[in-house]
C-alpha positions as CSV (number, residue, x, y, z in Angstrom):
1,M,0.1,-0.2,-0.2
2,Q,1.2,3.3,-1.1
3,N,1.5,5.8,2.2
4,R,0.7,9.6,0.6
5,R,1.3,12.5,2.7
6,I,-1.7,14.9,3.6
7,Q,-1.8,18.1,1.7
8,I,-3.0,21.0,3.5
9,L,-3.6,24.7,2.2
10,S,-3.7,27.5,4.8
11,T,-4.8,30.8,3.4
12,K,-3.1,31.9,7.1
13,I,0.2,32.1,8.0
14,L,1.1,29.1,10.8
15,D,3.4,29.3,13.1
16,E,6.9,27.4,12.0
17,A,6.9,25.1,15.3
18,L,3.4,23.9,14.0
19,L,4.3,23.3,10.5
20,A,7.5,21.4,11.4
21,E,5.1,18.9,13.8
22,A,2.6,18.4,11.1
23,A,5.4,17.4,8.8
24,N,6.5,14.7,11.3
25,H,3.3,13.4,11.3
26,E,3.3,13.6,7.0
27,I,1.3,16.4,7.0
28,D,2.5,19.2,4.5
29,I,1.3,22.8,4.9
30,A,1.3,25.4,2.5
31,C,0.3,28.6,3.6
32,L,-0.6,30.9,0.9
33,P,-2.2,33.9,2.3
34,F,-3.1,35.3,-0.8
35,I,-7.0,35.0,-1.1
36,E,-8.8,38.1,-1.4
37,T,-12.7,38.0,-0.4
38,Q,-15.6,40.1,-1.8
39,A,-19.2,40.2,-1.2
40,V,-21.2,38.9,-4.3
41,A,-24.5,40.7,-5.0
42,D,-26.1,38.3,-7.5
43,E,-29.7,38.4,-7.8
44,D,-30.3,34.5,-7.8
45,L,-28.0,34.2,-4.8
46,I,-29.8,36.9,-2.9
47,D,-33.2,35.1,-3.9
48,S,-32.1,31.9,-2.8
49,L,-31.1,33.3,0.4
50,K,-34.1,35.0,0.9
51,R,-35.9,31.4,0.5
52,L,-33.6,30.0,3.0
53,S,-33.9,32.6,5.7
54,G,-37.5,31.4,6.3
55,Q,-36.7,27.7,6.5
56,P,-35.2,25.7,9.5
57,I,-32.2,24.7,8.1
58,T,-28.8,23.3,8.6
59,A,-26.0,26.2,7.8
60,I,-22.5,25.4,8.0
61,F,-19.9,28.4,8.5
62,T,-16.0,27.9,8.7
63,S,-15.6,31.6,8.4
64,S,-16.5,34.9,9.7
65,R,-16.3,36.2,6.5
66,S,-19.1,34.1,4.9
67,V,-21.1,34.7,8.2
68,T,-21.3,38.3,7.2
69,A,-21.4,38.0,3.8
70,V,-24.6,35.9,4.3
71,S,-25.9,38.3,6.9
72,A,-25.8,41.4,4.8
73,L,-27.8,39.7,2.0
74,I,-30.9,38.6,4.5
75,K,-32.3,41.2,6.0
76,E,-34.9,39.4,8.3
77,S,-33.7,37.4,11.4
78,V,-33.4,33.5,10.7
79,S,-33.8,30.7,12.8
80,W,-31.2,28.0,11.6
81,N,-29.4,25.1,13.2
82,I,-25.8,26.2,12.9
83,Y,-22.5,24.3,13.0
84,C,-19.4,26.6,12.8
85,L,-16.0,26.7,13.6
86,F,-15.0,28.5,17.3
87,G,-13.6,32.0,17.5
88,A,-14.4,34.7,15.4
89,T,-16.9,32.6,13.4
90,K,-18.9,31.8,16.6
91,E,-18.7,35.3,17.5
92,Q,-20.0,36.6,14.1
93,V,-22.8,33.8,14.1
94,Q,-24.1,35.1,17.5
95,I,-24.0,38.6,16.4
96,H,-25.7,38.2,13.0
97,F,-27.8,35.1,13.7
98,P,-29.3,35.6,17.3
99,Q,-32.3,33.7,17.0
100,S,-30.4,31.0,15.6
101,T,-29.0,27.6,17.6
102,V,-25.4,26.8,17.6
103,Y,-25.5,23.2,17.7
104,A,-21.6,22.5,17.3
105,T,-18.3,25.0,17.4
106,V,-15.1,23.3,17.2
107,A,-11.3,24.1,16.5
108,D,-11.5,22.9,12.9
109,S,-13.0,21.7,9.8
110,A,-12.6,18.0,10.3
111,S,-14.1,18.0,13.7
112,L,-16.7,20.2,12.2
113,A,-17.4,17.1,9.8
114,E,-17.5,14.6,12.9
115,E,-19.8,16.9,14.9
116,I,-22.2,17.1,11.4
117,I,-21.9,13.4,10.9
118,A,-22.3,12.2,14.7
119,A,-25.7,14.7,14.6
120,G,-26.9,12.7,11.7
121,I,-27.1,15.4,9.4
122,K,-28.7,14.4,5.8
123,E,-28.8,17.8,4.4
124,A,-26.7,21.0,5.1
125,Y,-25.9,24.4,3.3
126,F,-22.1,25.3,3.0
127,F,-21.9,28.8,3.3
128,V,-18.1,29.7,1.4
129,A,-17.4,32.2,-0.7
130,I,-15.0,31.4,-3.7
131,K,-16.4,33.2,-7.0
132,E,-13.4,32.6,-8.8
133,W,-10.2,30.4,-8.2
134,T,-6.9,31.5,-9.1
135,P,-4.6,29.6,-11.1
136,S,-2.4,28.9,-8.2
137,L,-5.1,27.5,-6.0
138,K,-6.5,25.4,-8.6
139,S,-2.6,24.0,-9.7
140,W,-2.1,23.4,-5.8
141,L,-5.5,21.5,-4.9
142,A,-5.2,19.2,-8.7
143,K,-2.3,17.7,-6.6
144,P,-2.8,14.2,-5.9
145,I,-3.2,13.1,-2.0
């Protein structure tokens, strides 16, 4: 069986000690802090969010930017079941979606996935923001794992 190293892209500069420790566990982390976010005001997106705002959906947020972007497009209060990362993301969820319930908040996306699976969630809406992939990011993601 072939032993493949895990490849991770971080859009935040991480501490060298963390990168070295990850490398010792066969995890390669590339730090590329080049991503710039811009809110999208697409009418189809706004209409979709308005429809979802009146439904008791399960929403998943992995960044505070996606929380603020979604909340800027939804003018009314929502009552969603939310799974998110802790820290800034959870803080923004509590500020922008006070009528919603946060069912899980964890340190990383892998733990968040475990929480969602353990809860038996069958349908969820992931709020992320990537309108156009840069050639560098496409190239990096195309590498086999």
